[in-house]
C-alpha positions as CSV (number, residue, x, y, z in Angstrom):
1,M,-2.6,-23.2,1.9
2,K,-1.8,-25.5,4.9
3,F,-0.1,-22.9,6.9
4,K,2.7,-22.8,8.5
5,P,4.5,-20.2,10.9
6,V,5.8,-17.2,10.2
7,K,9.5,-17.4,10.0
8,F,12.2,-14.4,10.2
9,P,14.5,-13.4,8.4
10,Q,13.3,-15.9,5.5
11,D,9.2,-15.0,5.3
12,H,10.6,-11.4,4.6
13,N,11.6,-12.1,1.3
14,A,9.3,-13.7,-1.8
15,H,6.8,-17.2,-1.8
16,K,6.0,-19.2,-4.7
17,N,2.2,-17.9,-4.6
18,I,0.1,-16.3,-6.6
19,I,0.2,-12.9,-5.6
20,E,2.7,-11.5,-3.2
21,W,3.5,-7.4,-2.0
22,W,5.2,-5.4,0.0
23,Y,3.6,-2.3,1.2
24,F,4.7,0.8,2.9
25,N,2.6,4.4,3.4
26,G,3.5,6.9,6.0
27,H,3.7,10.4,6.8
28,L,6.2,12.6,6.8
29,K,7.4,16.9,8.0
30,D,10.3,18.3,6.4
31,K,12.2,21.2,8.4
32,K,9.7,24.0,8.5
33,G,6.2,21.8,9.3
34,N,4.9,21.1,6.3
35,A,3.1,18.1,5.8
36,Y,3.8,15.3,3.6
37,S,2.4,11.3,2.9
38,F,3.6,9.1,1.2
39,M,2.7,5.1,-0.2
40,D,4.8,3.0,-2.2
41,C,4.2,-0.9,-2.9
42,L,5.5,-3.7,-5.3
43,F,3.9,-6.6,-5.7
44,Q,4.6,-9.9,-7.3
45,A,2.4,-12.2,-9.6
46,D,2.5,-15.8,-10.9
47,L,2.0,-14.9,-14.6
48,K,-0.1,-18.2,-15.2
49,R,-2.3,-17.6,-12.9
50,V,-2.7,-14.2,-11.1
51,N,-5.5,-13.2,-13.7
52,L,-5.0,-9.7,-14.0
53,P,-6.7,-7.5,-17.0
54,F,-3.7,-6.3,-17.4
55,L,-1.1,-9.2,-17.0
56,R,-3.8,-11.0,-19.4
57,K,-2.3,-8.5,-22.6
58,I,1.1,-9.5,-22.6
59,P,2.2,-10.8,-25.8
60,F,3.7,-14.3,-26.3
61,K,2.1,-14.8,-22.1
62,K,2.1,-18.7,-22.2
63,Y,5.4,-19.0,-23.6
64,A,7.0,-15.9,-21.4
65,A,5.7,-17.5,-18.2
66,N,7.9,-20.9,-18.7
67,F,10.7,-18.7,-18.3
68,L,9.7,-15.6,-16.1
69,P,7.1,-17.3,-13.8
70,Y,6.5,-14.3,-11.8
71,V,5.9,-10.4,-12.9
72,H,6.3,-7.6,-10.7
73,F,4.8,-4.1,-10.7
74,A,5.1,-0.8,-8.7
75,H,2.3,1.9,-7.5
76,S,3.6,4.7,-5.3
77,I,2.7,8.2,-4.5
78,I,4.2,11.3,-2.5
79,S,1.0,14.0,-1.3
80,D,2.1,17.5,-0.5
81,I,-0.7,18.1,2.2
82,K,-0.3,21.8,2.1
83,K,-0.3,22.6,-1.6
84,Q,-2.7,19.3,-2.2
85,K,-0.8,17.9,-5.0
86,N,0.6,14.3,-5.4
87,Y,2.8,12.8,-7.4
88,K,2.1,9.3,-9.0
89,E,4.0,6.9,-10.2
90,V,2.5,3.3,-12.0
91,Q,5.1,1.1,-13.3
92,N,3.0,-1.5,-15.1
93,I,5.6,-3.7,-15.7
94,S,8.6,-3.6,-13.0
95,L,12.2,-5.2,-14.3
96,V,14.0,-6.9,-11.5
97,S,17.3,-7.5,-10.9
98,R,18.7,-10.8,-10.8
99,D,20.0,-10.5,-7.6
100,S,17.2,-9.8,-5.9
101,F,15.6,-11.7,-3.4
102,G,18.3,-14.0,-3.2
103,K,19.9,-13.0,0.0
104,E,19.0,-13.8,3.7
105,N,17.8,-10.3,3.9
106,L,15.2,-8.6,1.8
107,F,16.7,-7.2,-1.3
108,I,14.7,-5.6,-3.9
109,N,16.4,-3.8,-6.9
110,Y,14.1,-2.7,-9.9
111,I,13.4,-0.6,-12.5
112,D,10.0,0.6,-14.4
113,P,11.2,-0.1,-18.3
114,L,9.2,2.3,-19.5
115,I,12.6,4.7,-19.8
116,V,10.7,7.9,-21.2
117,R,12.1,9.7,-18.4
118,G,15.9,8.8,-18.0
119,Y,16.2,5.8,-15.7
120,V,16.0,5.2,-11.6
121,N,16.7,2.7,-9.7
122,N,13.9,1.6,-7.2
123,E,15.1,-0.2,-3.7
124,I,12.9,-2.1,-0.9
125,V,16.1,-3.4,1.1
126,Q,16.4,-4.7,4.7
127,T,19.4,-3.4,6.1
128,A,19.0,-4.5,9.4
129,S,16.8,-7.3,11.2
130,E,13.6,-4.4,11.5
131,Q,15.0,-1.6,9.3
132,F,14.2,-1.3,5.6
133,H,15.7,1.5,2.7
134,L,12.9,2.7,0.5
135,K,14.1,4.6,-2.8
136,T,11.6,5.2,-5.7
137,E,12.0,8.4,-8.3
138,T,10.5,10.9,-5.5
139,M,11.5,8.7,-1.7
140,D,14.9,7.6,-0.3
141,L,13.7,6.9,3.2
142,M,15.3,5.0,6.0
143,L,12.4,3.0,8.0
144,R,13.2,1.8,11.3
145,A,11.0,-0.1,13.2
146,R,10.3,1.1,17.0
147,K,8.0,-1.7,17.9
148,P,8.6,-5.5,16.8
149,V,6.5,-7.4,14.3
150,M,2.9,-8.0,14.1
151,L,1.7,-11.4,13.0
152,E,-2.1,-10.6,12.1
153,Q,-4.7,-12.5,13.9
154,G,-2.0,-13.3,16.2
155,T,-0.5,-16.1,13.3
156,G,0.0,-14.1,10.3
157,F,-2.0,-16.5,8.8
158,I,-6.0,-15.0,8.2
159,D,-9.0,-16.8,6.5
160,G,-12.3,-14.8,5.3
161,C,-14.4,-15.4,3.0
162,G,-13.0,-18.6,1.5
163,R,-9.6,-16.8,1.3
164,Q,-6.5,-17.0,3.1
165,S,-3.5,-15.3,3.3
166,Y,-0.2,-14.5,5.3
167,Y,0.2,-11.1,6.5
168,Y,2.4,-9.3,8.9
169,S,2.9,-5.6,9.8
170,F,5.6,-3.4,11.0
171,T,2.9,-1.1,12.4
172,D,5.6,1.9,14.0
173,L,8.4,2.5,11.7
174,R,10.4,5.5,12.3
175,A,11.3,7.1,9.0
176,K,13.8,9.9,7.6
177,G,15.6,10.9,4.9
178,T,14.2,12.6,1.6
179,I,11.7,13.3,-0.8
180,M,12.0,14.8,-4.3
181,I,8.7,17.3,-5.5
182,E,9.3,18.9,-9.1
183,G,12.9,18.8,-9.0
184,K,13.4,19.5,-5.5
185,T,14.9,17.2,-2.7
186,I,13.1,18.2,1.1
187,E,14.5,16.6,3.8
188,V,12.0,15.0,5.9
189,E,11.3,12.7,8.7
190,G,8.3,11.1,10.7
191,K,6.4,7.5,10.7
192,A,5.6,5.2,8.6
193,W,4.1,1.7,8.4
194,M,4.7,-2.0,6.6
195,D,2.8,-3.9,5.2
196,H,4.3,-8.1,3.5
197,Q,1.2,-10.5,2.5
198,W,0.8,-13.3,0.1
199,A,-1.8,-15.3,-0.9
200,D,-2.7,-17.9,-3.0
201,V,-5.9,-15.9,-4.8
202,A,-6.7,-15.1,-8.3
203,Y,-7.9,-12.0,-9.3
204,S,-11.6,-11.4,-9.0
205,K,-13.8,-8.3,-8.8
206,D,-14.2,-8.1,-5.0
207,K,-14.0,-4.8,-2.7
208,W,-12.4,-3.9,0.1
209,T,-11.9,-1.0,2.7
210,W,-8.7,-1.3,4.6
211,F,-6.9,1.5,7.4
212,S,-3.9,1.7,9.5
213,F,-4.2,3.6,12.1
214,Q,-1.1,5.5,14.9
215,L,-2.6,7.0,17.6
216,E,-0.9,9.5,19.9
217,N,-0.8,7.4,22.7
218,G,1.2,5.0,20.9
219,T,-1.9,2.2,19.4
220,D,-1.7,1.3,16.1
221,I,-4.6,-0.4,14.6
222,M,-5.6,-2.1,11.7
223,C,-8.5,-3.3,10.5
224,Y,-10.2,-4.3,7.1
225,E,-14.2,-5.2,5.7
226,Y,-13.4,-7.9,2.7
227,M,-16.5,-8.1,0.2
228,D,-16.8,-11.4,-1.8
229,K,-20.2,-11.9,-3.5
230,G,-21.5,-9.6,-1.2
231,K,-20.5,-11.5,2.0
232,P,-18.2,-9.3,4.6
233,A,-15.0,-11.1,6.1
234,L,-13.9,-8.3,9.0
235,F,-10.6,-8.2,10.8
236,V,-9.1,-6.6,13.6
237,D,-5.4,-6.2,15.3
238,I,-4.3,-3.8,18.1
239,L,-1.4,-3.4,18.8
240,D,-0.7,-1.3,22.0
241,R,2.3,1.0,23.4
242,N,3.1,-1.8,25.6
243,C,3.2,-4.2,22.3
244,R,0.5,-6.3,23.6
245,H,-1.6,-7.8,20.8
246,E,-5.2,-8.3,20.5
247,H,-7.5,-9.4,17.7
248,F,-10.9,-9.6,16.5
249,D,-13.5,-10.2,14.3
250,R,-16.2,-7.9,14.5
251,L,-15.7,-4.3,13.1
252,V,-18.7,-1.5,12.0
253,I,-17.4,0.8,8.9
254,T,-20.1,3.4,8.0
255,P,-19.2,6.0,5.1
256,G,-19.9,9.6,5.2
257,K,-21.4,12.0,3.3
258,E,-17.8,13.6,1.8
259,L,-17.6,11.9,-1.6
260,W,-15.1,12.6,-4.4
261,K,-15.9,11.9,-7.8
262,S,-12.5,11.1,-10.5
263,K,-12.7,12.3,-14.1
264,N,-10.5,9.0,-15.2
265,T,-12.9,6.7,-14.1
266,K,-15.8,8.5,-12.8
267,A,-15.8,6.0,-9.4
268,E,-17.1,7.9,-6.9
269,Y,-14.6,7.7,-3.2
270,P,-16.0,8.3,-0.1
271,L,-13.6,11.2,1.8
272,N,-14.3,10.4,5.6
273,W,-15.7,7.0,7.9
274,T,-16.7,6.6,11.2
275,I,-14.8,3.2,12.6
276,E,-16.5,0.9,15.5
277,I,-14.9,-1.7,16.7
278,P,-17.2,-3.1,19.7
279,D,-14.9,-5.5,21.9
280,K,-12.5,-2.9,22.9
281,D,-15.1,0.3,23.1
282,I,-13.2,1.7,20.4
283,R,-14.6,4.2,18.3
284,I,-12.8,6.3,15.6
285,E,-14.1,9.4,12.9
286,A,-11.2,9.2,9.9
287,R,-11.0,12.0,7.5
288,S,-9.4,11.8,4.4
289,T,-6.5,14.9,4.1
290,M,-6.7,14.5,0.1
291,K,-9.1,14.1,-2.3
292,D,-7.4,12.9,-5.5
293,Q,-5.4,10.2,-4.5
294,E,-7.1,7.1,-7.8
295,M,-4.3,4.7,-8.6
296,I,-4.8,3.1,-12.2
297,Y,-3.6,0.0,-13.5
298,G,-5.2,-1.3,-16.3
299,A,-8.8,-1.9,-15.3
300,I,-8.3,-2.2,-11.7
301,N,-8.6,1.5,-10.1
302,Y,-8.4,2.3,-6.2
303,W,-8.2,5.1,-3.9
304,E,-5.0,4.8,-1.4
305,G,-4.5,8.1,1.0
306,P,-3.9,9.7,3.7
307,L,-6.2,10.4,6.8
308,E,-6.5,12.6,10.1
309,V,-7.9,10.6,12.8
310,T,-9.7,11.3,16.2
311,A,-10.7,8.3,18.2
312,T,-12.8,7.5,21.4
313,I,-11.2,5.0,23.7
314,D,-12.3,4.9,27.5
315,G,-14.2,8.2,26.8
316,K,-10.9,9.6,26.0
317,K,-10.6,11.4,22.5
318,I,-7.1,10.6,21.1
319,K,-5.8,11.9,17.8
320,G,-3.4,10.3,15.4
321,V,-3.1,9.9,11.5
322,G,-4.2,6.9,9.4
323,F,-4.5,5.6,5.3
324,T,-6.9,3.7,3.6
325,E,-7.5,1.5,1.0
326,L,-10.8,1.7,-1.4
327,V,-10.7,-1.2,-3.9
328,G,-13.8,-2.6,-6.2
329,Y,-15.5,1.0,-6.1
330,P,-17.2,0.8,-9.6
331,S,-15.7,2.6,-13.0
332,D,-16.7,3.5,-16.4
333,Y,-12.9,3.9,-18.4
334,N,-11.0,3.8,-20.8
335,F,-7.2,2.5,-19.4
336,V,-6.1,2.1,-23.3
337,L,-6.9,6.0,-24.0
338,L,-5.9,6.7,-20.1
339,A,-2.3,5.1,-20.8
340,M,-1.6,7.1,-23.9
341,K,-2.1,10.1,-22.1
342,E,0.0,9.4,-19.6
343,L,2.8,8.5,-22.0
344,N,2.1,12.2,-24.1
345,R,2.7,13.4,-21.0
346,N,6.1,11.9,-19.8
347,I,7.4,12.6,-23.7
348,R,6.1,16.6,-23.2
349,K,7.7,16.4,-20.0
350,T,11.2,14.5,-21.1
351,I,11.8,17.2,-23.9
352,F,10.6,20.2,-22.0
353,K,13.3,19.4,-19.6
354,R,16.0,19.1,-22.8
């Protein structure tokens, strides 16, 4: 990829790359103080070049790619922290409207074509220069930035293990709106995080551990370890309360002893970590507030969930929240059987509602 400076609003929109995603996570509370978390992500992939296992099985793929060069899919999850229950939605293919990506500001309108339980409109819409409307089957949120955009590594262009990508974040978004749980609409507010990343990278069995942290002193941190054939690439970006941005390439992530084993994939995921950023003398203790946060997309399984955080900076302890994404953990499962179980579950829900 040849570097070009990131520009807005045009770079909020889609690019002609192999893979791209618009990702959001957040921590919410209702009027009674009950805590929830959410994640929502829409992906765009070049059908000919991405080489994802699930997309390889699309009938008439070569023919379809001539008039539908990009395909989309979406994943989201709402988690009720108190009840330790979550509500996952995996759209294996998402149908994007004809007017999506066609406006000056970001505008994406999409649906799940598997409408067993009825039609639901989904949106990721940029309503102002630093404000977004996020809508799925389980959430309807307005997100407003309280800090300027953070360009990872200073330019929004990262290079590690021979892989390059563009990457920027809104690290401190005020979230307000509703979530839907078991037919009940709940008013919530809190804070959210947004990532947008695009790259010319085809699928391979890589492994990464990614974190976003939002600390009570106004410091926001993104850090991750990307493994390719056993070689690590390390990235750290920090935006402090005064919006001063620093980035580093030294990081130590140590998983703890708490583990959760998936009944579906047999994968084991750590639930607590120690993260050290030597250049800033920062030490972070992070622990998941949920267990079963596994998402499954074809032959790909990953864990995505909320964290409670205690950071030590300059000898002072600071509380906070975070999110982590764990990809590339060994698994053993039959996706077709799992997909059929999910389809049957949705059919039963539909019949029961009627």
